C-alpha positions as CSV (number, residue, x, y, z in Angstrom):
1,M,9.1,21.3,-20.4
2,G,8.5,22.0,-16.8
3,A,4.9,20.8,-16.7
4,Y,5.4,17.8,-14.3
5,R,5.5,20.0,-11.2
6,S,3.0,22.6,-12.5
7,R,0.2,21.6,-10.1
8,Q,2.4,21.5,-7.0
9,K,1.5,24.2,-4.4
10,A,5.0,24.6,-3.1
11,E,8.4,24.0,-4.8
12,D,9.9,22.0,-2.0
13,L,7.2,19.2,-2.0
14,I,8.3,15.8,-2.8
15,P,6.5,14.6,-6.0
16,L,4.8,11.4,-7.3
17,S,1.2,10.4,-6.8
18,D,1.2,6.6,-7.0
19,G,3.4,4.2,-5.2
20,V,3.7,0.7,-3.6
21,G,5.6,-0.5,-0.7
22,K,5.7,-2.6,2.5
23,V,4.2,-1.7,5.9
24,V,7.1,-1.2,8.3
25,K,5.1,-0.1,11.4
26,V,1.5,0.1,12.5
27,G,-0.1,1.8,15.5
28,A,-1.6,-0.1,18.4
29,A,-5.1,0.4,17.2
30,V,-4.4,-0.9,13.6
31,S,-5.8,-4.3,13.0
32,E,-6.3,-4.6,9.2
33,F,-2.6,-4.2,8.3
34,H,0.5,-5.9,9.6
35,V,4.2,-5.2,9.3
36,G,5.4,-6.8,6.0
37,D,2.1,-6.4,4.2
38,R,2.4,-5.2,0.6
39,V,0.4,-2.1,0.0
40,S,-0.4,0.5,-2.8
41,S,-1.6,4.0,-2.5
42,L,-4.7,5.7,-4.0
43,F,-3.6,8.2,-6.7
44,F,-6.2,10.7,-5.4
45,R,-6.0,10.2,-1.6
46,D,-9.5,11.5,-0.9
47,W,-11.4,9.6,-3.8
48,T,-12.4,6.2,-2.6
49,G,-15.5,5.8,-4.8
50,G,-18.4,7.5,-6.5
51,E,-18.3,10.4,-8.8
52,P,-15.1,12.5,-8.4
53,D,-15.5,16.2,-7.6
54,N,-12.9,19.0,-7.6
55,R,-11.8,18.4,-4.0
56,T,-11.1,14.7,-4.7
57,I,-9.4,15.3,-8.1
58,E,-7.2,17.8,-6.4
59,S,-6.1,15.4,-3.6
60,D,-3.3,13.7,-5.6
61,W,-0.2,13.2,-3.6
62,G,2.6,15.7,-4.3
63,R,0.2,18.6,-5.0
64,D,-0.2,20.0,-1.4
65,T,1.4,17.2,0.7
66,D,4.6,15.2,0.1
67,G,4.3,12.5,-2.6
68,M,5.4,8.9,-2.9
69,L,9.1,9.6,-3.5
70,C,9.5,10.0,0.3
71,T,11.8,7.5,2.1
72,L,9.0,6.8,4.5
73,K,5.4,7.9,4.5
74,V,2.8,7.9,7.2
75,F,-0.8,7.2,6.1
76,K,-4.0,7.9,7.9
77,P,-7.0,5.5,7.6
78,H,-8.9,6.1,4.3
79,N,-11.8,7.6,6.2
80,E,-9.9,10.5,7.7
81,S,-9.1,13.6,5.7
82,F,-5.5,15.0,5.2
83,A,-6.8,18.5,4.8
């Protein structure tokens, strides 16, 4: 009991690490995504390939930033850090 949120750094963070949705808005410089595109998140937001390390394993959504149960979520390009 109570283990689901045990890794969260703050009680008020919104949980859930994996999610899918539709793009509802893109910035002027965005060219690879368009409004209406169906997308899914990375479970570990900083692990895009190679051997995982502690930093990438600890980058799951909902641990230190709001997770996928948000009504809306803003994403940075995968080559930019959220830290």
